C-alpha positions as CSV (number, residue, x, y, z in Angstrom):
1,M,-15.8,19.7,21.3
2,L,-19.4,19.5,20.4
3,L,-18.6,17.2,17.4
4,A,-16.5,15.0,19.7
5,L,-19.3,14.7,22.3
6,A,-22.0,13.7,19.7
7,P,-20.7,10.1,19.1
8,L,-20.3,9.7,22.8
9,G,-23.9,10.7,23.4
10,R,-25.1,8.3,20.8
11,S,-23.0,5.5,22.4
12,L,-24.5,6.3,25.8
13,R,-28.1,6.2,24.4
14,S,-27.3,2.9,22.6
15,G,-25.9,1.4,25.8
16,A,-29.0,2.6,27.8
17,F,-31.3,1.0,25.2
18,V,-29.4,-2.4,25.4
19,S,-29.6,-2.2,29.2
20,L,-33.3,-1.5,29.0
21,I,-33.9,-4.5,26.7
22,F,-31.8,-6.7,29.1
23,I,-33.8,-5.6,32.1
24,L,-37.1,-6.1,30.3
25,T,-36.0,-9.6,29.2
26,L,-35.2,-10.5,32.8
27,A,-38.5,-9.1,34.0
28,V,-40.4,-11.2,31.4
29,Q,-38.4,-14.3,32.4
30,A,-39.1,-13.7,36.1
31,G,-42.8,-13.1,35.5
32,L,-43.1,-16.3,33.5
33,I,-41.2,-18.3,36.1
34,V,-43.5,-17.0,38.8
35,H,-46.5,-18.0,36.6
36,V,-45.1,-21.5,36.3
37,I,-44.8,-21.9,40.0
38,K,-48.1,-20.3,40.9
39,T,-50.1,-22.3,38.4
40,G,-48.4,-25.6,39.2
41,R,-47.1,-26.1,35.6
42,N,-44.3,-28.6,34.9
43,T,-41.1,-27.3,36.5
44,L,-39.2,-28.2,33.3
45,W,-40.6,-24.9,32.0
46,I,-38.5,-23.0,34.6
47,W,-35.3,-24.4,33.1
48,A,-36.5,-23.7,29.5
49,I,-37.3,-20.1,30.3
50,A,-34.1,-19.5,32.3
51,L,-31.7,-21.2,29.8
52,L,-33.4,-20.2,26.6
53,P,-34.8,-16.7,27.3
54,A,-36.3,-16.1,23.9
55,A,-37.3,-19.6,22.7
56,G,-38.3,-20.9,26.1
57,S,-40.4,-17.8,27.0
58,L,-42.1,-17.9,23.6
59,A,-42.8,-21.6,23.8
60,Y,-44.3,-21.2,27.3
61,V,-46.6,-18.4,26.2
62,V,-47.8,-20.4,23.1
63,V,-48.2,-23.7,24.9
64,E,-49.5,-22.7,28.3
65,I,-50.8,-19.2,28.3
66,L,-52.5,-18.5,24.9
67,P,-54.7,-21.7,24.9
68,Q,-55.9,-20.8,28.4
69,A,-56.6,-17.2,27.4
70,F,-58.3,-17.8,24.1
71,G,-59.2,-21.4,23.8
72,G,-60.5,-22.6,20.4
73,R,-59.2,-25.1,17.8
74,T,-56.3,-22.9,16.5
75,A,-54.9,-22.4,19.9
76,R,-55.2,-26.2,20.6
77,R,-53.4,-26.9,17.4
78,S,-50.6,-24.5,18.2
79,R,-50.2,-26.0,21.7
80,A,-50.1,-29.5,20.3
81,G,-47.5,-28.6,17.7
82,M,-45.3,-26.8,20.2
83,Q,-45.5,-29.7,22.6
84,R,-44.4,-32.1,19.9
85,M,-41.4,-29.8,19.2
86,I,-40.4,-29.6,22.9
87,D,-41.1,-33.2,23.8
88,P,-41.5,-35.3,20.6
89,N,-41.8,-38.6,22.6
90,R,-44.6,-37.4,24.9
91,D,-47.4,-39.2,23.0
92,L,-45.3,-42.3,22.7
93,R,-44.6,-42.4,26.5
94,R,-48.2,-41.7,27.3
95,A,-49.4,-44.5,25.0
96,A,-46.9,-47.0,26.5
97,A,-47.9,-46.0,30.0
98,E,-51.6,-46.6,29.2
99,V,-50.7,-50.1,27.9
100,E,-48.8,-50.8,31.1
101,I,-51.5,-49.5,33.4
102,S,-54.7,-50.7,31.7
103,G,-53.5,-53.3,29.2
104,N,-56.7,-52.8,27.2
105,V,-57.0,-53.2,23.5
106,D,-57.6,-49.5,22.7
107,A,-54.5,-48.5,24.6
108,R,-52.5,-51.1,22.7
109,R,-53.9,-49.9,19.4
110,R,-52.9,-46.3,20.1
111,L,-49.4,-47.3,21.0
112,A,-49.1,-49.4,17.9
113,E,-50.3,-46.5,15.7
114,E,-47.9,-44.1,17.4
115,L,-45.0,-46.5,16.7
116,Y,-46.2,-47.0,13.1
117,E,-46.3,-43.2,12.5
118,R,-42.7,-43.0,13.7
119,G,-41.6,-45.7,11.2
120,Q,-41.0,-48.3,14.0
121,Y,-42.9,-50.9,12.0
122,A,-41.5,-54.0,13.6
123,E,-42.3,-52.7,17.1
124,A,-45.8,-51.7,15.9
125,A,-46.3,-55.3,14.6
126,T,-45.3,-56.7,18.0
127,V,-47.7,-54.5,19.8
128,Y,-50.6,-55.3,17.5
129,Q,-49.8,-59.0,17.8
130,G,-49.9,-58.8,21.5
131,G,-53.5,-57.6,21.4
132,L,-54.8,-60.5,19.4
133,K,-55.9,-62.6,22.4
134,G,-59.1,-63.8,24.0
135,I,-62.2,-62.1,22.5
136,F,-59.9,-59.9,20.4
137,E,-58.1,-62.8,18.8
138,H,-59.6,-61.9,15.4
139,D,-60.3,-58.2,15.9
140,P,-60.4,-56.6,12.4
141,T,-58.8,-53.3,13.4
142,L,-55.9,-55.0,15.1
143,L,-55.4,-57.4,12.2
144,L,-55.5,-54.6,9.6
145,G,-53.0,-52.6,11.7
146,L,-50.8,-55.7,12.0
147,A,-50.9,-56.3,8.2
148,R,-49.9,-52.7,7.5
149,A,-46.9,-53.0,9.8
150,Q,-45.9,-56.3,8.4
151,F,-46.2,-55.0,4.8
152,A,-44.0,-52.0,5.8
153,T,-41.3,-54.4,7.0
154,A,-41.5,-56.4,3.7
155,D,-43.1,-59.3,5.5
156,F,-45.5,-59.9,2.7
157,A,-46.3,-63.4,3.6
158,G,-47.2,-62.3,7.1
159,A,-49.3,-59.4,5.8
160,R,-51.2,-61.7,3.5
161,A,-51.9,-64.2,6.3
162,S,-53.1,-61.4,8.6
163,L,-55.5,-60.0,5.9
164,E,-56.8,-63.4,5.0
165,R,-57.4,-64.2,8.6
166,L,-59.3,-60.8,8.9
167,I,-61.5,-61.7,5.9
168,Q,-62.2,-65.2,7.2
169,H,-63.3,-64.2,10.6
170,N,-64.9,-60.8,9.8
171,P,-66.7,-61.3,6.5
172,D,-68.8,-58.2,7.0
173,F,-65.9,-55.9,7.7
174,K,-65.3,-53.3,5.0
175,S,-62.1,-51.3,4.5
176,A,-61.0,-49.7,1.2
177,D,-57.5,-49.3,2.6
178,G,-57.5,-52.9,3.7
179,H,-58.6,-54.1,0.3
180,L,-55.9,-52.0,-1.5
181,L,-53.3,-53.3,0.9
182,Y,-54.4,-56.9,0.1
183,A,-54.0,-56.2,-3.7
184,R,-50.5,-54.6,-3.0
185,T,-49.5,-57.6,-0.9
186,L,-50.5,-60.0,-3.7
187,E,-48.5,-58.0,-6.2
188,A,-45.5,-57.9,-3.9
189,Q,-45.6,-61.7,-3.8
190,N,-45.9,-61.9,-7.6
191,A,-49.3,-63.4,-7.4
192,L,-50.1,-61.1,-10.4
193,D,-53.4,-62.7,-11.6
194,E,-54.9,-62.4,-8.1
195,A,-53.5,-58.9,-7.7
196,E,-55.0,-57.7,-10.9
197,H,-58.4,-59.1,-9.9
198,E,-58.2,-57.4,-6.5
199,Y,-57.0,-54.1,-8.0
200,A,-59.8,-54.1,-10.5
201,A,-62.3,-54.6,-7.7
202,V,-61.0,-52.0,-5.3
203,A,-60.3,-49.4,-8.0
204,Q,-64.0,-49.0,-8.6
205,G,-65.0,-47.6,-5.3
206,Y,-61.7,-46.5,-3.7
207,P,-61.7,-42.8,-2.6
208,G,-58.9,-41.0,-4.3
209,A,-56.6,-41.9,-7.2
210,E,-54.1,-44.3,-5.6
211,A,-56.0,-47.6,-6.3
212,R,-56.7,-46.7,-10.0
213,L,-53.1,-45.7,-10.5
214,R,-51.7,-48.9,-8.9
215,Y,-54.1,-50.9,-11.0
216,A,-52.9,-49.2,-14.2
217,L,-49.3,-49.6,-13.2
218,L,-49.8,-53.4,-12.8
219,L,-51.6,-53.6,-16.1
220,K,-48.6,-51.8,-17.7
221,R,-46.2,-54.2,-15.9
222,R,-48.1,-57.1,-17.4
223,G,-47.8,-55.6,-20.9
224,K,-51.5,-54.6,-21.1
225,L,-50.7,-51.0,-22.3
226,D,-54.0,-50.6,-24.1
227,A,-55.9,-51.2,-20.8
228,A,-53.5,-49.1,-18.7
229,R,-53.3,-46.0,-20.8
230,P,-57.1,-45.0,-20.6
231,I,-56.9,-45.2,-16.8
232,F,-53.9,-42.9,-16.7
233,K,-55.7,-40.5,-19.0
234,D,-58.9,-40.7,-17.0
235,L,-57.0,-39.7,-13.8
236,V,-55.4,-36.7,-15.5
237,D,-58.5,-35.5,-17.2
238,G,-60.6,-36.0,-14.0
239,A,-58.0,-33.9,-12.1
240,R,-58.5,-31.0,-14.4
241,L,-62.2,-30.9,-13.6
242,G,-61.9,-31.7,-9.9
243,P,-61.7,-29.2,-7.1
244,A,-58.3,-27.8,-6.0
245,H,-58.4,-29.7,-2.7
246,Y,-58.7,-33.0,-4.6
247,R,-55.7,-32.2,-6.8
248,K,-53.6,-31.2,-3.8
249,A,-54.5,-34.3,-1.8
250,Q,-53.9,-36.7,-4.7
251,A,-50.9,-34.8,-6.1
252,Q,-48.4,-37.7,-6.0
253,W,-50.7,-40.1,-7.8
254,L,-51.8,-37.6,-10.4
255,E,-48.3,-36.6,-11.1
256,R,-47.3,-40.2,-11.7
257,A,-50.2,-40.6,-14.1
258,R,-49.1,-37.6,-16.0
259,R,-45.5,-39.0,-16.3
260,E,-46.9,-42.4,-17.5
261,L,-48.7,-40.6,-20.3
262,G,-45.4,-39.0,-21.3
């Protein structure tokens, strides 16, 4: 009889444990929902906590409670990351609303950058173009953003025109990324003599390995292997002596240089 009762006892204890967990989960949910209401948080949190007990509760704690309790950069990063997971279009909606409300150039630039980061290049180009009016008709930041978006849509003629307009009206404006983009645009249009000249110029002071790698690749494309190979070798040798963070940041360009050396 004792042997028969032992499994029954274990079963009762297991059932009691499950019931306790269930009760605690409900208590946590109820407490968090009360917190949402009392602190005036977005009521969407109530649905998230109620319908997704584990994920919703955890998300609310990370996004709303921990940053308030501890503050600091790490907490803010955690909150921002969780917010992007829960509502990935939040920043896009906010940027679009700012353009609608204020219509100022900074708001338009932020919206265009958000669209670009999402791979919506044609839409980004349209937003940039819309800001090139009045005193901002030749704004260098907007023109550079427009050229980037045009290049990403393979509108190389448009990208070249935007960059040359930038250069014409803003002769003192300096941008290593803009200079590299101009060289890439010329190469994409098969204006190889001009592209080689621009790559040679930008490669000298460009931060990172990309400009030198692209310069060497163009030299190789043009059959100038004796000029290209030392650049590939210099990139690889320099990486061995450089700090770890440099090798990590430039990994894709350095790996391509290694492959080119065979």
